[in-house]
Biotite code that builds the C-alpha atoms (Angstrom):
import biotite.structure as struc

atoms = struc.array([
    struc.Atom([-18.078, -5.261, 9.796], chain_id="A", res_id=1, res_name="MET", atom_name="CA", element="C"),
    struc.Atom([-17.638, -1.557, 10.517], chain_id="A", res_id=2, res_name="LEU", atom_name="CA", element="C"),
    struc.Atom([-13.869, -1.689, 10.759], chain_id="A", res_id=3, res_name="ALA", atom_name="CA", element="C"),
    struc.Atom([-13.705, -3.455, 7.420], chain_id="A", res_id=4, res_name="VAL", atom_name="CA", element="C"),
    struc.Atom([-15.933, -0.861, 5.812], chain_id="A", res_id=5, res_name="LEU", atom_name="CA", element="C"),
    struc.Atom([-14.239, 2.284, 6.969], chain_id="A", res_id=6, res_name="VAL", atom_name="CA", element="C"),
    struc.Atom([-10.653, 1.196, 6.607], chain_id="A", res_id=7, res_name="SER", atom_name="CA", element="C"),
    struc.Atom([-9.460, 1.702, 3.083], chain_id="A", res_id=8, res_name="THR", atom_name="CA", element="C"),
    struc.Atom([-7.793, -1.719, 2.976], chain_id="A", res_id=9, res_name="PRO", atom_name="CA", element="C"),
    struc.Atom([-9.870, -4.845, 2.754], chain_id="A", res_id=10, res_name="SER", atom_name="CA", element="C"),
    struc.Atom([-9.543, -7.643, 5.245], chain_id="A", res_id=11, res_name="ALA", atom_name="CA", element="C"),
    struc.Atom([-7.075, -10.315, 4.327], chain_id="A", res_id=12, res_name="ALA", atom_name="CA", element="C"),
    struc.Atom([-8.055, -13.896, 3.870], chain_id="A", res_id=13, res_name="HIS", atom_name="CA", element="C"),
    struc.Atom([-5.957, -14.946, 0.927], chain_id="A", res_id=14, res_name="CYS", atom_name="CA", element="C"),
    struc.Atom([-3.283, -16.092, 3.369], chain_id="A", res_id=15, res_name="ASP", atom_name="CA", element="C"),
    struc.Atom([-5.629, -18.361, 5.310], chain_id="A", res_id=16, res_name="SER", atom_name="CA", element="C"),
    struc.Atom([-5.548, -22.124, 4.871], chain_id="A", res_id=17, res_name="MET", atom_name="CA", element="C"),
    struc.Atom([-9.293, -21.875, 4.147], chain_id="A", res_id=18, res_name="SER", atom_name="CA", element="C"),
    struc.Atom([-8.946, -18.898, 1.803], chain_id="A", res_id=19, res_name="GLY", atom_name="CA", element="C"),
    struc.Atom([-9.523, -19.045, -1.936], chain_id="A", res_id=20, res_name="PRO", atom_name="CA", element="C"),
    struc.Atom([-5.835, -18.978, -2.910], chain_id="A", res_id=21, res_name="VAL", atom_name="CA", element="C"),
    struc.Atom([-4.935, -22.064, -0.864], chain_id="A", res_id=22, res_name="VAL", atom_name="CA", element="C"),
    struc.Atom([-8.166, -23.835, -1.867], chain_id="A", res_id=23, res_name="LYS", atom_name="CA", element="C"),
    struc.Atom([-7.293, -23.344, -5.531], chain_id="A", res_id=24, res_name="ASP", atom_name="CA", element="C"),
    struc.Atom([-3.732, -24.505, -4.813], chain_id="A", res_id=25, res_name="ALA", atom_name="CA", element="C"),
    struc.Atom([-5.050, -27.682, -3.166], chain_id="A", res_id=26, res_name="GLN", atom_name="CA", element="C"),
    struc.Atom([-7.210, -28.359, -6.220], chain_id="A", res_id=27, res_name="THR", atom_name="CA", element="C"),
    struc.Atom([-4.269, -27.742, -8.545], chain_id="A", res_id=28, res_name="ALA", atom_name="CA", element="C"),
    struc.Atom([-1.989, -30.125, -6.655], chain_id="A", res_id=29, res_name="LEU", atom_name="CA", element="C"),
    struc.Atom([-4.635, -32.832, -6.344], chain_id="A", res_id=30, res_name="ALA", atom_name="CA", element="C"),
    struc.Atom([-5.411, -32.706, -10.069], chain_id="A", res_id=31, res_name="GLY", atom_name="CA", element="C"),
    struc.Atom([-1.828, -31.962, -11.091], chain_id="A", res_id=32, res_name="GLU", atom_name="CA", element="C"),
    struc.Atom([-3.106, -29.030, -13.188], chain_id="A", res_id=33, res_name="LYS", atom_name="CA", element="C"),
    struc.Atom([-1.844, -25.538, -12.432], chain_id="A", res_id=34, res_name="ILE", atom_name="CA", element="C"),
    struc.Atom([-4.302, -23.363, -14.349], chain_id="A", res_id=35, res_name="ASP", atom_name="CA", element="C"),
    struc.Atom([-6.665, -22.840, -11.392], chain_id="A", res_id=36, res_name="SER", atom_name="CA", element="C"),
    struc.Atom([-4.000, -20.901, -9.451], chain_id="A", res_id=37, res_name="VAL", atom_name="CA", element="C"),
    struc.Atom([-2.507, -18.723, -12.160], chain_id="A", res_id=38, res_name="LEU", atom_name="CA", element="C"),
    struc.Atom([-5.330, -16.187, -11.849], chain_id="A", res_id=39, res_name="LYS", atom_name="CA", element="C"),
    struc.Atom([-3.940, -15.230, -8.417], chain_id="A", res_id=40, res_name="TRP", atom_name="CA", element="C"),
    struc.Atom([-0.652, -13.900, -9.851], chain_id="A", res_id=41, res_name="VAL", atom_name="CA", element="C"),
    struc.Atom([0.393, -11.629, -12.681], chain_id="A", res_id=42, res_name="GLY", atom_name="CA", element="C"),
    struc.Atom([1.975, -12.857, -15.894], chain_id="A", res_id=43, res_name="GLU", atom_name="CA", element="C"),
    struc.Atom([5.400, -11.743, -14.677], chain_id="A", res_id=44, res_name="ASP", atom_name="CA", element="C"),
    struc.Atom([5.181, -14.205, -11.783], chain_id="A", res_id=45, res_name="ASP", atom_name="CA", element="C"),
    struc.Atom([3.786, -17.157, -13.687], chain_id="A", res_id=46, res_name="GLU", atom_name="CA", element="C"),
    struc.Atom([7.183, -18.816, -14.245], chain_id="A", res_id=47, res_name="ILE", atom_name="CA", element="C"),
    struc.Atom([7.996, -18.761, -10.519], chain_id="A", res_id=48, res_name="ALA", atom_name="CA", element="C"),
    struc.Atom([4.626, -20.323, -9.704], chain_id="A", res_id=49, res_name="ILE", atom_name="CA", element="C"),
    struc.Atom([5.038, -22.992, -12.383], chain_id="A", res_id=50, res_name="ARG", atom_name="CA", element="C"),
    struc.Atom([8.494, -23.853, -11.004], chain_id="A", res_id=51, res_name="GLU", atom_name="CA", element="C"),
    struc.Atom([7.207, -24.106, -7.424], chain_id="A", res_id=52, res_name="ALA", atom_name="CA", element="C"),
    struc.Atom([4.306, -26.245, -8.639], chain_id="A", res_id=53, res_name="PHE", atom_name="CA", element="C"),
    struc.Atom([6.583, -28.631, -10.541], chain_id="A", res_id=54, res_name="GLU", atom_name="CA", element="C"),
    struc.Atom([8.941, -28.943, -7.551], chain_id="A", res_id=55, res_name="MET", atom_name="CA", element="C"),
    struc.Atom([6.019, -29.721, -5.257], chain_id="A", res_id=56, res_name="ALA", atom_name="CA", element="C"),
    struc.Atom([4.651, -32.346, -7.640], chain_id="A", res_id=57, res_name="LEU", atom_name="CA", element="C"),
    struc.Atom([8.101, -33.928, -8.010], chain_id="A", res_id=58, res_name="ALA", atom_name="CA", element="C"),
    struc.Atom([8.389, -34.804, -4.306], chain_id="A", res_id=59, res_name="VAL", atom_name="CA", element="C"),
    struc.Atom([4.779, -35.208, -3.156], chain_id="A", res_id=60, res_name="ARG", atom_name="CA", element="C"),
    struc.Atom([4.832, -38.960, -3.734], chain_id="A", res_id=61, res_name="GLY", atom_name="CA", element="C"),
    struc.Atom([7.917, -39.614, -1.590], chain_id="A", res_id=62, res_name="GLU", atom_name="CA", element="C"),
    struc.Atom([6.083, -39.789, 1.752], chain_id="A", res_id=63, res_name="SER", atom_name="CA", element="C"),
    struc.Atom([3.302, -38.170, 3.750], chain_id="A", res_id=64, res_name="ASP", atom_name="CA", element="C"),
    struc.Atom([5.828, -35.801, 5.299], chain_id="A", res_id=65, res_name="VAL", atom_name="CA", element="C"),
    struc.Atom([7.263, -34.914, 1.880], chain_id="A", res_id=66, res_name="ALA", atom_name="CA", element="C"),
    struc.Atom([3.747, -34.233, 0.606], chain_id="A", res_id=67, res_name="MET", atom_name="CA", element="C"),
    struc.Atom([2.986, -31.932, 3.527], chain_id="A", res_id=68, res_name="LYS", atom_name="CA", element="C"),
    struc.Atom([6.259, -30.034, 3.115], chain_id="A", res_id=69, res_name="VAL", atom_name="CA", element="C"),
    struc.Atom([5.822, -29.779, -0.664], chain_id="A", res_id=70, res_name="ALA", atom_name="CA", element="C"),
    struc.Atom([2.216, -28.622, -0.385], chain_id="A", res_id=71, res_name="ASP", atom_name="CA", element="C"),
    struc.Atom([3.072, -25.993, 2.225], chain_id="A", res_id=72, res_name="ASN", atom_name="CA", element="C"),
    struc.Atom([6.001, -24.795, 0.116], chain_id="A", res_id=73, res_name="TYR", atom_name="CA", element="C"),
    struc.Atom([3.687, -24.339, -2.857], chain_id="A", res_id=74, res_name="PHE", atom_name="CA", element="C"),
    struc.Atom([0.945, -22.669, -0.785], chain_id="A", res_id=75, res_name="PHE", atom_name="CA", element="C"),
    struc.Atom([3.435, -20.266, 0.798], chain_id="A", res_id=76, res_name="GLU", atom_name="CA", element="C"),
    struc.Atom([5.079, -19.416, -2.525], chain_id="A", res_id=77, res_name="THR", atom_name="CA", element="C"),
    struc.Atom([1.737, -18.766, -4.201], chain_id="A", res_id=78, res_name="LEU", atom_name="CA", element="C"),
    struc.Atom([0.327, -16.671, -1.359], chain_id="A", res_id=79, res_name="VAL", atom_name="CA", element="C"),
    struc.Atom([3.581, -14.715, -0.931], chain_id="A", res_id=80, res_name="ARG", atom_name="CA", element="C"),
    struc.Atom([3.668, -13.797, -4.620], chain_id="A", res_id=81, res_name="ILE", atom_name="CA", element="C"),
    struc.Atom([-0.066, -13.046, -4.679], chain_id="A", res_id=82, res_name="HIS", atom_name="CA", element="C"),
    struc.Atom([0.291, -10.696, -1.696], chain_id="A", res_id=83, res_name="ARG", atom_name="CA", element="C"),
    struc.Atom([3.276, -8.994, -3.323], chain_id="A", res_id=84, res_name="ALA", atom_name="CA", element="C"),
    struc.Atom([1.130, -8.188, -6.382], chain_id="A", res_id=85, res_name="THR", atom_name="CA", element="C"),
    struc.Atom([-1.152, -6.308, -3.986], chain_id="A", res_id=86, res_name="GLU", atom_name="CA", element="C"),
    struc.Atom([1.735, -4.429, -2.398], chain_id="A", res_id=87, res_name="GLY", atom_name="CA", element="C"),
    struc.Atom([1.629, -6.463, 0.808], chain_id="A", res_id=88, res_name="GLU", atom_name="CA", element="C"),
    struc.Atom([4.197, -8.566, 2.613], chain_id="A", res_id=89, res_name="GLY", atom_name="CA", element="C"),
    struc.Atom([3.737, -12.214, 3.472], chain_id="A", res_id=90, res_name="PHE", atom_name="CA", element="C"),
    struc.Atom([3.607, -13.019, 7.176], chain_id="A", res_id=91, res_name="THR", atom_name="CA", element="C"),
    struc.Atom([2.951, -16.733, 6.858], chain_id="A", res_id=92, res_name="GLY", atom_name="CA", element="C"),
    struc.Atom([-0.068, -18.923, 6.278], chain_id="A", res_id=93, res_name="LEU", atom_name="CA", element="C"),
    struc.Atom([-2.861, -18.424, 8.787], chain_id="A", res_id=94, res_name="LYS", atom_name="CA", element="C"),
    struc.Atom([-5.043, -21.160, 10.318], chain_id="A", res_id=95, res_name="PRO", atom_name="CA", element="C"),
    struc.Atom([-8.245, -22.096, 8.521], chain_id="A", res_id=96, res_name="ALA", atom_name="CA", element="C"),
    struc.Atom([-10.412, -20.501, 11.208], chain_id="A", res_id=97, res_name="ASP", atom_name="CA", element="C"),
    struc.Atom([-8.718, -17.095, 10.979], chain_id="A", res_id=98, res_name="SER", atom_name="CA", element="C"),
    struc.Atom([-10.971, -15.651, 8.268], chain_id="A", res_id=99, res_name="VAL", atom_name="CA", element="C"),
    struc.Atom([-13.006, -12.643, 9.386], chain_id="A", res_id=100, res_name="ASP", atom_name="CA", element="C"),
    struc.Atom([-16.754, -13.437, 9.474], chain_id="A", res_id=101, res_name="PRO", atom_name="CA", element="C"),
    struc.Atom([-17.559, -10.570, 7.110], chain_id="A", res_id=102, res_name="VAL", atom_name="CA", element="C"),
    struc.Atom([-15.245, -12.078, 4.491], chain_id="A", res_id=103, res_name="ILE", atom_name="CA", element="C"),
    struc.Atom([-16.938, -15.447, 4.962], chain_id="A", res_id=104, res_name="THR", atom_name="CA", element="C"),
    struc.Atom([-20.307, -13.720, 4.468], chain_id="A", res_id=105, res_name="ALA", atom_name="CA", element="C"),
    struc.Atom([-19.047, -11.963, 1.323], chain_id="A", res_id=106, res_name="ALA", atom_name="CA", element="C"),
    struc.Atom([-17.676, -15.233, -0.071], chain_id="A", res_id=107, res_name="ASP", atom_name="CA", element="C"),
    struc.Atom([-20.961, -16.978, 0.723], chain_id="A", res_id=108, res_name="ARG", atom_name="CA", element="C"),
    struc.Atom([-22.905, -14.221, -1.070], chain_id="A", res_id=109, res_name="ALA", atom_name="CA", element="C"),
    struc.Atom([-20.652, -14.490, -4.124], chain_id="A", res_id=110, res_name="LEU", atom_name="CA", element="C"),
    struc.Atom([-21.044, -18.258, -4.200], chain_id="A", res_id=111, res_name="LYS", atom_name="CA", element="C"),
    struc.Atom([-24.845, -18.117, -3.929], chain_id="A", res_id=112, res_name="SER", atom_name="CA", element="C"),
    struc.Atom([-25.293, -15.083, -6.144], chain_id="A", res_id=113, res_name="GLY", atom_name="CA", element="C"),
    struc.Atom([-27.397, -13.496, -3.397], chain_id="A", res_id=114, res_name="GLN", atom_name="CA", element="C"),
    struc.Atom([-25.913, -10.227, -2.170], chain_id="A", res_id=115, res_name="GLY", atom_name="CA", element="C"),
    struc.Atom([-29.009, -8.739, -0.534], chain_id="A", res_id=116, res_name="GLY", atom_name="CA", element="C"),
    struc.Atom([-28.363, -9.898, 3.030], chain_id="A", res_id=117, res_name="LYS", atom_name="CA", element="C"),
    struc.Atom([-24.750, -8.776, 2.836], chain_id="A", res_id=118, res_name="LEU", atom_name="CA", element="C"),
    struc.Atom([-25.782, -5.361, 1.494], chain_id="A", res_id=119, res_name="ALA", atom_name="CA", element="C"),
    struc.Atom([-28.451, -4.979, 4.187], chain_id="A", res_id=120, res_name="ASP", atom_name="CA", element="C"),
    struc.Atom([-26.061, -5.949, 6.985], chain_id="A", res_id=121, res_name="ALA", atom_name="CA", element="C"),
    struc.Atom([-23.422, -3.602, 5.613], chain_id="A", res_id=122, res_name="THR", atom_name="CA", element="C"),
    struc.Atom([-25.847, -0.674, 5.334], chain_id="A", res_id=123, res_name="ALA", atom_name="CA", element="C"),
    struc.Atom([-27.120, -1.297, 8.871], chain_id="A", res_id=124, res_name="ALA", atom_name="CA", element="C"),
    struc.Atom([-23.567, -1.441, 10.240], chain_id="A", res_id=125, res_name="ALA", atom_name="CA", element="C"),
    struc.Atom([-22.645, 1.839, 8.543], chain_id="A", res_id=126, res_name="VAL", atom_name="CA", element="C"),
    struc.Atom([-25.819, 3.532, 9.787], chain_id="A", res_id=127, res_name="ARG", atom_name="CA", element="C"),
    struc.Atom([-25.177, 2.307, 13.345], chain_id="A", res_id=128, res_name="GLU", atom_name="CA", element="C"),
    struc.Atom([-21.555, 3.432, 13.177], chain_id="A", res_id=129, res_name="GLY", atom_name="CA", element="C"),
    struc.Atom([-22.502, 6.918, 12.028], chain_id="A", res_id=130, res_name="ILE", atom_name="CA", element="C"),
    struc.Atom([-25.193, 7.309, 14.691], chain_id="A", res_id=131, res_name="TYR", atom_name="CA", element="C"),
    struc.Atom([-22.955, 6.051, 17.509], chain_id="A", res_id=132, res_name="GLU", atom_name="CA", element="C"),
    struc.Atom([-20.068, 8.335, 16.611], chain_id="A", res_id=133, res_name="ARG", atom_name="CA", element="C"),
    struc.Atom([-22.341, 11.308, 15.930], chain_id="A", res_id=134, res_name="PHE", atom_name="CA", element="C"),
    struc.Atom([-24.133, 10.909, 19.284], chain_id="A", res_id=135, res_name="ALA", atom_name="CA", element="C"),
    struc.Atom([-20.821, 10.680, 21.128], chain_id="A", res_id=136, res_name="ASP", atom_name="CA", element="C"),
    struc.Atom([-19.378, 13.757, 19.403], chain_id="A", res_id=137, res_name="ALA", atom_name="CA", element="C"),
    struc.Atom([-22.600, 15.733, 19.825], chain_id="A", res_id=138, res_name="TYR", atom_name="CA", element="C"),
    struc.Atom([-22.884, 15.030, 23.550], chain_id="A", res_id=139, res_name="SER", atom_name="CA", element="C"),
    struc.Atom([-19.227, 15.894, 24.139], chain_id="A", res_id=140, res_name="LYS", atom_name="CA", element="C"),
    struc.Atom([-19.592, 19.088, 22.100], chain_id="A", res_id=141, res_name="ARG", atom_name="CA", element="C"),
    struc.Atom([-22.210, 20.322, 24.555], chain_id="A", res_id=142, res_name="GLN", atom_name="CA", element="C"),
    struc.Atom([-19.636, 20.417, 27.386], chain_id="A", res_id=143, res_name="VAL", atom_name="CA", element="C"),
    struc.Atom([-16.438, 20.957, 25.391], chain_id="A", res_id=144, res_name="ALA", atom_name="CA", element="C"),
    struc.Atom([-15.873, 24.489, 26.701], chain_id="A", res_id=145, res_name="GLU", atom_name="CA", element="C"),
    struc.Atom([-16.214, 23.558, 30.366], chain_id="A", res_id=146, res_name="GLN", atom_name="CA", element="C"),
    struc.Atom([-12.627, 22.326, 30.692], chain_id="A", res_id=147, res_name="SER", atom_name="CA", element="C"),
    struc.Atom([-9.568, 21.533, 28.619], chain_id="A", res_id=148, res_name="VAL", atom_name="CA", element="C"),
    struc.Atom([-10.052, 17.818, 29.359], chain_id="A", res_id=149, res_name="GLU", atom_name="CA", element="C"),
    struc.Atom([-13.660, 17.888, 28.141], chain_id="A", res_id=150, res_name="GLN", atom_name="CA", element="C"),
    struc.Atom([-12.554, 19.874, 25.112], chain_id="A", res_id=151, res_name="GLY", atom_name="CA", element="C"),
    struc.Atom([-9.997, 17.204, 24.273], chain_id="A", res_id=152, res_name="ARG", atom_name="CA", element="C"),
    struc.Atom([-12.595, 14.464, 24.692], chain_id="A", res_id=153, res_name="GLU", atom_name="CA", element="C"),
    struc.Atom([-14.828, 16.337, 22.263], chain_id="A", res_id=154, res_name="TYR", atom_name="CA", element="C"),
    struc.Atom([-12.029, 16.754, 19.724], chain_id="A", res_id=155, res_name="VAL", atom_name="CA", element="C"),
    struc.Atom([-11.224, 13.044, 19.925], chain_id="A", res_id=156, res_name="LYS", atom_name="CA", element="C"),
    struc.Atom([-14.899, 12.129, 19.357], chain_id="A", res_id=157, res_name="ALA", atom_name="CA", element="C"),
    struc.Atom([-15.202, 14.749, 16.594], chain_id="A", res_id=158, res_name="TYR", atom_name="CA", element="C"),
    struc.Atom([-12.181, 13.377, 14.747], chain_id="A", res_id=159, res_name="VAL", atom_name="CA", element="C"),
    struc.Atom([-13.414, 9.793, 15.072], chain_id="A", res_id=160, res_name="GLU", atom_name="CA", element="C"),
    struc.Atom([-16.879, 10.771, 13.820], chain_id="A", res_id=161, res_name="SER", atom_name="CA", element="C"),
    struc.Atom([-15.704, 12.799, 10.845], chain_id="A", res_id=162, res_name="THR", atom_name="CA", element="C"),
    struc.Atom([-13.019, 10.288, 9.866], chain_id="A", res_id=163, res_name="HIS", atom_name="CA", element="C"),
    struc.Atom([-15.558, 7.474, 9.992], chain_id="A", res_id=164, res_name="PHE", atom_name="CA", element="C"),
    struc.Atom([-17.899, 9.336, 7.632], chain_id="A", res_id=165, res_name="VAL", atom_name="CA", element="C"),
    struc.Atom([-14.974, 10.305, 5.405], chain_id="A", res_id=166, res_name="LEU", atom_name="CA", element="C"),
    struc.Atom([-13.810, 6.680, 5.265], chain_id="A", res_id=167, res_name="GLY", atom_name="CA", element="C"),
    struc.Atom([-17.270, 5.427, 4.330], chain_id="A", res_id=168, res_name="VAL", atom_name="CA", element="C"),
    struc.Atom([-17.581, 8.148, 1.701], chain_id="A", res_id=169, res_name="ASN", atom_name="CA", element="C"),
    struc.Atom([-14.169, 7.233, 0.283], chain_id="A", res_id=170, res_name="HIS", atom_name="CA", element="C"),
    struc.Atom([-15.212, 3.588, -0.045], chain_id="A", res_id=171, res_name="LEU", atom_name="CA", element="C"),
    struc.Atom([-18.466, 4.552, -1.740], chain_id="A", res_id=172, res_name="VAL", atom_name="CA", element="C"),
    struc.Atom([-16.872, 6.984, -4.186], chain_id="A", res_id=173, res_name="THR", atom_name="CA", element="C"),
    struc.Atom([-13.463, 5.402, -4.808], chain_id="A", res_id=174, res_name="SER", atom_name="CA", element="C"),
    struc.Atom([-13.721, 1.794, -3.714], chain_id="A", res_id=175, res_name="GLY", atom_name="CA", element="C"),
    struc.Atom([-11.336, -0.069, -1.454], chain_id="A", res_id=176, res_name="PRO", atom_name="CA", element="C"),
    struc.Atom([-7.645, -0.397, -2.044], chain_id="A", res_id=177, res_name="SER", atom_name="CA", element="C"),
    struc.Atom([-6.230, -3.850, -2.663], chain_id="A", res_id=178, res_name="HIS", atom_name="CA", element="C"),
    struc.Atom([-4.169, -3.671, 0.495], chain_id="A", res_id=179, res_name="LYS", atom_name="CA", element="C"),
    struc.Atom([-5.056, -6.073, 3.259], chain_id="A", res_id=180, res_name="HIS", atom_name="CA", element="C"),
    struc.Atom([-5.426, -5.416, 6.932], chain_id="A", res_id=181, res_name="VAL", atom_name="CA", element="C"),
    struc.Atom([-5.613, -7.900, 9.763], chain_id="A", res_id=182, res_name="GLU", atom_name="CA", element="C"),
    struc.Atom([-8.651, -7.406, 11.963], chain_id="A", res_id=183, res_name="MET", atom_name="CA", element="C"),
    struc.Atom([-11.355, -9.198, 13.861], chain_id="A", res_id=184, res_name="GLY", atom_name="CA", element="C"),
    struc.Atom([-14.488, -7.233, 13.029], chain_id="A", res_id=185, res_name="ALA", atom_name="CA", element="C"),
    struc.Atom([-17.714, -9.096, 12.446], chain_id="A", res_id=186, res_name="SER", atom_name="CA", element="C"),
    struc.Atom([-21.284, -8.622, 11.329], chain_id="A", res_id=187, res_name="LEU", atom_name="CA", element="C"),
])
């Protein structure tokens, strides 16, 4: 969870087969109603999504293979355009199990309406991250003048510690950007 918190970008999961964009796309295709996916794109991109949706619907009934190809075409088009609205490139759909556990926890909290456990885990992770980095920098500061190598080790720990705190502070005061980052941090 720490890496997610201190990086300005949020962890990506909209490009996962189990992410909310693809889930809404599956619902739209199954019900042949597009409205559930239009929230993921801006008005300027709505025509392109409607066209991709209509093309997918037109061939889905041809065969199982045609359905799979059509569905994937629609998923990829929707996710690619969604990511572009966030200033990110599309690197392909990810497997269903590729969602970072902290994103799963955040989604679960949103679904249940209970954010307390997520907030507690997040606060604990930040506290632990600050203490770990502070302790490392402090101990290396004590011997930083004994050699150039030890001085460099201190500077590295100092930079990591101060940048961590700065990153947390930026998130608290400014909020995250909408850019995504791939990572494997967990609670």
